C-alpha positions as CSV (number, residue, x, y, z in Angstrom):
1,M,90.1,172.1,41.5
2,S,91.4,175.6,40.8
3,E,95.0,176.2,39.9
4,P,96.0,178.1,42.8
5,R,94.7,175.3,45.3
6,R,96.8,172.7,43.2
7,R,100.2,174.9,43.7
8,S,99.4,175.2,47.3
9,A,98.9,171.5,47.7
10,R,101.9,170.6,45.9
11,G,104.0,173.0,47.9
12,E,103.0,171.6,51.2
13,Q,103.9,168.0,49.8
14,Q,107.3,169.1,49.0
15,E,108.1,170.6,52.3
16,A,106.9,167.5,54.0
17,A,109.1,165.3,52.0
18,S,112.0,167.6,52.7
19,Q,111.5,167.6,56.4
20,T,111.2,163.8,56.3
21,N,114.7,163.5,54.2
22,G,116.2,166.0,56.8
23,R,115.1,163.8,59.7
24,S,116.6,160.5,58.1
25,K,119.8,162.3,57.3
26,A,119.9,163.5,60.8
27,A,119.3,160.1,62.3
28,R,122.1,158.6,60.0
29,A,124.5,161.3,61.2
30,V,123.8,160.6,64.8
31,E,124.3,156.8,64.2
32,M,127.4,157.3,62.3
33,G,128.6,159.7,65.3
34,D,127.9,156.9,67.7
35,E,129.8,154.5,65.8
36,D,132.6,156.6,65.4
37,E,132.8,157.7,69.1
38,G,132.9,153.7,70.1
39,G,135.8,153.4,67.8
40,A,134.2,150.6,65.6
41,G,133.0,151.7,62.1
42,P,131.3,149.7,59.4
43,S,134.5,148.2,58.3
44,T,135.3,146.6,61.8
45,F,132.1,144.9,61.9
46,Q,132.3,143.6,58.6
47,E,135.7,142.2,59.3
48,E,134.5,140.4,62.5
49,D,131.6,139.1,60.7
50,D,133.8,137.4,57.9
51,D,136.3,135.9,60.3
52,P,136.0,131.9,59.7
53,A,137.4,130.8,62.8
54,R,134.8,132.8,64.8
55,R,131.9,131.7,62.6
56,R,133.1,127.9,62.8
57,E,133.1,128.2,66.8
58,L,129.9,130.0,66.8
59,R,128.2,127.1,64.7
60,S,130.0,124.4,66.8
61,R,128.5,125.8,70.0
62,Y,124.8,125.9,68.4
63,R,125.4,122.1,67.3
64,D,126.5,121.1,70.7
65,L,123.5,123.1,72.1
66,I,121.0,121.3,69.7
67,N,122.6,117.9,70.6
68,S,122.1,118.5,74.5
69,V,118.4,119.3,73.8
70,Q,117.8,116.3,71.9
71,Q,119.7,113.8,74.4
72,N,118.3,115.4,77.5
73,R,114.8,115.7,76.2
74,E,113.2,113.4,79.1
75,D,115.0,115.8,81.5
76,M,113.8,119.0,80.2
77,L,110.5,117.8,80.3
78,S,110.4,117.1,83.8
79,P,109.0,120.0,86.1
80,A,111.5,119.5,88.7
81,N,114.6,121.1,86.7
82,N,115.1,124.4,84.7
83,K,117.3,122.8,82.1
84,L,115.1,124.5,79.3
85,T,115.6,127.9,80.7
86,D,119.1,127.4,80.8
87,V,119.3,126.4,77.1
88,L,117.3,129.3,76.1
89,E,119.6,131.6,78.1
90,E,122.6,130.2,76.4
91,A,120.9,130.6,73.0
92,N,120.3,134.3,73.6
93,R,124.0,134.7,74.3
94,L,125.0,133.1,71.1
95,F,122.4,135.1,69.1
96,V,124.2,138.2,70.1
97,N,127.1,137.3,67.5
98,V,124.9,136.0,64.8
99,R,125.7,137.8,61.5
100,Q,125.4,135.4,58.8
101,A,122.6,133.1,57.4
102,R,124.2,129.7,58.4
103,E,124.6,130.7,62.1
104,A,120.9,132.1,61.9
105,A,119.7,128.9,60.4
106,L,121.1,126.9,63.4
107,D,119.6,129.5,65.9
108,A,116.2,129.1,64.1
109,H,116.6,125.3,64.5
110,L,117.5,125.4,68.2
111,L,114.5,127.8,68.6
112,V,112.0,125.2,67.0
113,L,113.4,122.4,69.4
114,A,113.0,124.7,72.5
115,T,109.4,125.6,71.4
116,D,108.2,122.0,71.0
117,L,109.6,121.1,74.3
118,G,108.0,124.3,76.0
119,K,104.5,123.2,74.3
120,E,104.9,119.8,75.5
121,K,106.2,120.9,79.0
122,A,103.2,123.0,79.2
123,S,100.7,120.3,78.0
124,Q,101.8,118.3,81.1
125,L,101.0,121.0,83.7
126,H,97.8,120.7,85.6
127,A,96.2,124.0,86.6
128,D,94.2,122.4,89.5
129,G,97.2,121.0,91.1
130,S,95.8,117.6,91.4
131,A,98.7,115.6,89.7
132,F,101.4,114.1,92.1
133,D,104.5,112.5,90.6
134,L,105.5,109.7,93.0
135,T,108.6,109.0,91.4
136,A,109.9,112.5,91.7
137,Y,108.8,112.6,95.3
138,A,110.6,109.5,96.1
139,E,113.7,110.7,94.5
140,H,113.5,114.0,96.5
141,L,112.9,112.3,99.8
142,L,116.0,109.6,99.1
143,S,118.3,112.6,98.3
144,F,117.1,114.6,101.5
145,M,117.8,111.4,103.5
146,G,121.2,111.3,102.2
147,I,121.3,108.1,99.8
148,N,124.6,107.0,98.3
149,R,123.9,105.4,94.8
150,L,127.7,104.4,94.8
151,E,127.6,102.1,97.6
152,G,124.6,100.2,97.0
153,E,123.7,96.5,96.1
154,D,122.6,95.7,92.8
155,D,118.9,94.3,92.6
156,E,117.4,91.4,90.4
157,D,116.9,94.1,87.6
158,G,120.6,95.2,87.7
159,R,119.7,98.5,89.1
160,T,121.7,99.9,92.0
161,T,119.6,100.6,95.2
162,G,121.8,102.8,97.0
163,Y,122.9,103.0,100.6
164,L,121.1,105.0,103.2
165,P,123.3,106.3,106.2
166,P,122.4,105.1,109.6
167,D,120.7,108.4,110.6
168,A,118.7,108.9,107.5
169,W,115.2,108.1,109.1
170,L,116.3,110.2,112.3
171,R,116.9,113.0,109.9
172,L,113.4,112.7,108.2
173,N,112.0,112.5,111.6
174,K,113.3,115.8,112.8
175,K,112.2,117.4,109.5
176,V,108.6,116.3,109.7
177,S,108.1,115.9,113.3
178,S,106.8,119.6,113.3
179,S,104.2,119.0,110.8
180,F,102.3,116.5,113.0
181,R,99.9,117.0,115.8
182,V,101.2,114.9,118.6
183,A,98.9,114.4,121.9
184,P,100.9,115.3,125.0
185,L,101.9,112.6,127.4
186,F,99.7,112.3,130.5
187,H,101.5,112.7,133.8
188,F,99.9,112.7,137.3
189,M,100.9,115.9,139.3
190,L,101.0,114.0,142.6
191,G,102.7,110.8,141.3
192,S,101.1,107.5,140.4
193,F,97.6,106.8,142.0
194,E,97.6,104.2,144.7
195,A,95.4,101.2,143.3
196,E,93.8,98.8,145.6
197,P,93.2,95.5,144.6
198,P,89.6,94.5,144.2
199,E,87.8,92.4,146.9
200,P,87.7,88.9,146.4
201,R,84.4,87.6,145.2
202,Q,82.8,84.5,147.2
203,R,83.1,81.5,145.3
204,V,80.0,79.7,144.9
205,E,80.4,76.0,144.7
206,R,78.0,74.2,142.4
207,Q,76.5,70.9,143.5
208,R,77.5,68.1,141.2
209,R,74.8,65.8,139.7
210,V,75.1,62.5,141.0
211,P,74.8,59.7,138.3
212,N,71.8,57.5,138.9
213,M,72.3,53.8,139.2
214,E,71.2,52.9,135.9
215,A,74.2,54.9,134.4
216,K,76.5,53.3,136.7
217,R,75.6,49.8,135.6
218,V,75.4,50.5,131.8
219,M,78.1,52.5,130.8
220,P,81.2,50.8,132.3
221,T,79.8,47.6,130.7
222,Q,79.7,49.4,127.2
223,L,83.0,50.5,127.4
224,K,84.6,47.3,128.6
225,K,83.1,45.4,125.9
226,M,84.4,47.7,123.5
227,A,87.9,47.6,124.8
228,E,87.9,43.8,124.8
229,S,86.7,43.8,121.4
230,H,89.2,46.0,119.9
231,Q,92.2,44.2,121.8
232,E,90.9,40.8,120.4
233,A,91.0,42.4,116.9
234,T,94.5,43.6,117.5
235,E,95.7,40.4,118.6
236,K,94.1,38.5,115.8
237,E,95.7,40.9,113.2
238,V,99.0,40.6,114.9
239,E,98.8,36.9,114.7
240,R,97.8,37.0,111.1
241,I,100.8,39.3,110.4
242,L,103.1,37.1,112.1
243,G,101.8,34.2,109.9
244,C,102.5,35.9,106.9
245,L,105.9,36.7,108.0
246,Q,106.9,33.3,108.7
247,S,105.4,32.0,105.7
248,Y,107.5,34.3,103.4
249,F,110.7,33.4,105.3
250,A,110.1,29.8,105.1
251,D,109.8,29.9,101.6
252,D,113.3,31.5,101.1
253,P,115.1,31.8,104.3
254,E,118.3,33.1,102.8
255,S,116.7,36.1,101.1
256,P,116.1,38.9,103.5
257,I,112.6,40.5,103.5
258,S,112.6,44.2,103.1
259,Y,110.7,45.9,105.9
260,Y,109.1,48.5,103.5
261,E,108.0,46.0,100.9
262,F,106.5,43.9,103.8
263,V,104.4,46.7,105.4
264,I,103.5,48.9,102.4
265,D,100.2,48.5,100.7
266,P,100.4,50.3,97.5
267,K,96.8,50.7,97.1
268,S,96.0,51.9,100.8
269,F,97.8,54.4,103.0
270,A,95.5,53.5,105.8
271,R,96.3,50.0,105.6
272,T,100.0,50.5,105.5
273,V,99.7,52.5,108.9
274,E,98.0,49.7,110.1
275,N,100.6,47.3,109.2
276,I,103.3,49.2,110.6
277,F,101.4,49.4,113.8
278,H,100.7,45.8,114.1
279,T,104.4,44.9,113.0
280,S,105.7,46.8,115.9
281,F,103.9,44.5,118.4
282,L,105.7,41.6,117.0
283,V,109.1,43.3,117.5
284,R,108.1,44.6,121.0
285,D,107.0,41.1,122.0
286,G,110.2,39.5,120.5
287,L,108.4,37.6,117.8
288,A,110.1,39.5,115.0
289,R,113.4,41.3,114.8
290,V,114.4,44.4,112.4
291,Y,117.9,44.7,111.2
292,L,119.8,46.4,108.5
293,D,121.3,44.7,105.4
294,D,124.5,45.5,103.5
295,D,122.8,48.6,101.9
296,K,121.7,50.0,105.3
297,L,118.1,49.1,104.5
298,P,115.8,47.7,107.2
299,C,114.8,44.3,106.9
300,V,112.3,42.1,109.0
301,A,112.7,38.5,109.7
302,P,110.8,36.2,112.5
303,V,112.5,34.9,115.6
304,E,112.6,31.3,115.8
305,D,111.6,29.5,118.8
306,G,114.4,29.1,121.5
307,E,116.5,31.6,119.5
308,V,118.2,34.0,122.0
309,E,119.6,37.1,120.7
310,P,123.2,38.2,121.7
311,G,123.2,40.4,125.0
312,G,119.6,39.4,125.8
313,A,116.5,41.9,126.4
314,T,119.2,44.6,127.4
315,N,120.3,44.8,123.8
316,R,117.0,45.6,122.4
317,Q,116.4,49.1,120.9
318,Q,113.2,51.0,119.9
319,C,112.7,54.0,117.8
320,I,109.5,56.0,116.5
321,V,108.6,55.3,112.5
322,S,106.7,58.2,110.9
323,I,105.2,58.1,107.5
324,C,103.2,60.6,105.4
325,P,101.4,60.2,102.0
326,A,104.1,61.8,100.3
327,D,106.7,59.5,101.9
328,W,104.6,56.7,101.2
329,K,104.3,57.3,97.4
330,E,107.9,57.9,97.3
331,L,108.7,54.5,98.9
332,I,106.2,52.8,96.4
333,R,108.2,54.3,93.4
334,V,111.7,53.7,94.7
335,F,111.0,50.0,95.7
336,E,108.7,49.4,92.8
337,I,106.0,47.9,95.1
338,K,103.0,46.5,92.9
339,E,101.2,44.2,95.4
340,A,100.9,44.2,99.2
341,L,102.7,41.2,101.0
342,I,100.1,41.4,103.9
343,P,96.4,40.9,102.3
344,A,93.8,43.0,103.3
345,T,91.0,41.0,105.2
346,A,88.0,42.7,106.5
347,L,87.6,42.6,110.3
348,P,84.9,40.6,111.7
349,P,81.8,42.7,112.9
350,Q,81.9,43.7,116.1
351,D,79.3,43.1,118.9
352,D,77.3,46.0,120.1
């Protein structure tokens, strides 16, 4: 490159540098002029930044805000509130007064916490809108119905259920009734119609079948034989139980015979019921009597020949005895019944 060209290039560079320096000096002069017009120069800002009380208050407010974010983390993650936005707005107001490194570090720490919360809250959102928070919906519904948490009763887990006012459901009904399509009521324009009773149908009597002579002759005979057979078996069983009662009473007349020990068969609940049934015939016919001992427990004893009870037959009282398998087992356990006093005997075969 020739020497004249080099000199012209150097001249252009020096001119551009002088213009840049002139602009920077003018900008500084404007800034200095603005500061002077506002009445606060560099010395004034320096004094405010070095105020220990002001910096201490600023750091305290930052720490309180950080603690609030850490303690209310779950509430801030809920999409139902805007607490995270309020925290960020408060941080912006505090950042205006930050001038030193210690306050800037607290602001950075708060910003990191808010960023993590915002990221986690954004990950919980669903773009398709398919997610539905049942808990949040229930809380909003109870709040709308006017629940009072202070007047409620505690449940089994120790949580307060709250108290709903009497018109809570009515308030909800008024709110949601407009969202449902209800079919209009049906009304007759000319009043209720006159309904005539249906015509009675003619009743056709069916002819009954007349039994033949063979059925008349055979069936009553069979039923009569069965009734006589059962009656004879019952009488024989009643006589046998009376013999057992008289035998036990003759062995020790002074010792009362417990009613439960006499009728209960520890090996068969069905035979126990049969013993109670047959013993009731002895009491009905006046062949045995049931009385209470000193412990108010029922006892049974045979009635001797010629023995007349005070008051005659009018003093006799009757009652209904009921027993179930559970009571039967309990009586066996309480009275320690090992064997039945009424031995089980097979009934004789009945004639067809």
